MARTOR-270893 format. One record per residue: x, y, z of N, C-alpha, C in turn; residue in one letter. Coordinates in pm, whole numbers, plus 32768, in hexadecimal, padded with zeros to 4 digits. Layout:
<sites>
XYZXYZXYZA;...
</sites>
This chain:
<sites>
80547F8980008000800080008058807C8000M;802380EA7FD4806E81667FC7809E819B804CA;805D817880B8808381AF813A811081868162T;81418115813481C980EB8154822F814C811BL;821E8173809F827981D180608267825B809BV;81EB828280B581CF830680EC821383178173I;820E82B081C6824B82BB824A82E182CF8241H;8320829C81DA83AF82B181C783CD833F819AD;8371837C8150838984008116835F84748170A;82FC845E81C782C584CA821782C684A982ABF;82CD851382FA82C48503838B823284E983B1S;821984B9842B818E84A4845581398523844EP;81748595846F812A861384698105863483D8K;8161861F837C8145863882EF80DA85D782BBQ;80DD855B82EA807784FB82C37FEC852982F0M;7FE3855D836A7F63858F839C7F3486068349M;7F91865D83217F6D86D082CF7F3B86A58245Q;7F7E864582077F52861281867EC885D2818FL;7EB4858681F87E308546820B7DC385AE821ER;7DE28617826A7D81868282817D6086CA81FEE;7DC386E581AD7DAC8724812B7D5186CE80D6I;7D6E864D80D27D1C85F180847C8C85ED80B6Y;7C7A85E081377BF385D981717BA58659815AE;7BE686CB81687BA1874A81537B7D875E80C0R;7BD4873280677BB6873C7FD97B3D86E67FB7A;7B34866F7FF17AC086197FD97A4186598010R;7A4C869D808279D786E180BC79A887538061A;7A07879C802779E3880A7FCC799C87D47F51V;79CC87647F1A798B872C7EA378FC87007EC3T;78E386D97F3E785C86B07F66780387297F81A;783F87977FA877F2880C7FD377C788667F5FQ;781C88757EFA780188D47E8F77DB888C7E0DY;778D88CE7DB9776B88917D3877E788817CDFP;77DF88277C7F7852880B7C29788488847BDCE;782C88E47BC1785489597B73789989C57BC7T;789789B87C4978D38A1C7CA2796B8A117C9DH;79AF8A837CA17A418A867C967A848A3A7D0AV;7A4B8A417D817A8489F97DF47A7B89637DDFA;7A0D89357DA679FE88A67D8B7A63887A7D22N;7A7788CA7CBD7AD688A77C537B64889A7C8BK;7B8B88F87CE07C1188F57D1B7C20887D7D79A;7BBB88657DCB7BBF87F57E287BC187717DDDA;7B7887687D707B7586EF7D207C0086D07CE8K;7C4987387CC07CD287247C8E7D2C86EC7CFCK;7D1E871E7D767D6C86EA7DE67D4A86587E03L;7CCA863A7E0A7C9E85B17E267CD185547DB9V;7CC3857D7D3C7CF2852A7CCC7D8885137CD4D;7DD2857A7CFA7E64856B7D067E8885057D72A;7E48850F7DE67E6284AF7E517E3F84227E25F;7DCB84127DE87D9D838D7DC17DEE83537D4DE;7E1883A77CF07E6A83797C807EF083477CB1T;7F2B83917D0B7FAD83697D417FA182E57D8BV;7F3982D67DD97F24825A7E237F0E81E47DC5T;7EBB81F77D607EA2818C7CFE7F2081687CB1R;7F6F81CD7C8A7FEA81B37C40804E81647C95N;805681857D1480B2813D7D6B808580AC7D7CY;800280997D8F7FCE80127DA17FE07FBE7D23E;7FE480007CAE7FF67FBB7C2F808A7FAA7C0CA;80E37FCF7C6681717FBF7C4F81B7803E7C23G;817180AE7C2881AD812D7BFF8201816A7C6FG;823481E17C55828582277CB7822E827D7D10L;825D82987D88821682F57DDE827283647E07W;824583BE7E5A828D84397E77831F84257E9FL;833D83C47EF083C783B37F1B841E83777EAES;83E183467E42842B83067DD7842483517D53E;83ED83CA7D5383D784107CD5845884447C9BT;845684597C1984C584937BCE849185137B8FD;84A085857BD3846385FF7B9F849A86267B15P;844186577AC1846686847A3C844F871A7A35Q;84B787677A2084A987F87A1784A688387AA1G;847E88B67AA4847588FD7B2383EF89417B2EN;83BB89417BA7833589797BBC833F89FE7C03A;
</sites>
């Protein structure tokens, strides 16, 4: 599961913060209509969390194993 890799990459406090971000984003998607800007932004966050988790479970890389391309 992704939590094994996540625990290596983040401290317990950071893990709690990531979980809180995810949970609040899911709450926003439930609270606002799909056309609302807050729902759209929250949906992107939720999708990012879930995509990363699915990719790791399918044998992909996760945050502690990523190879960044370019600069943000």
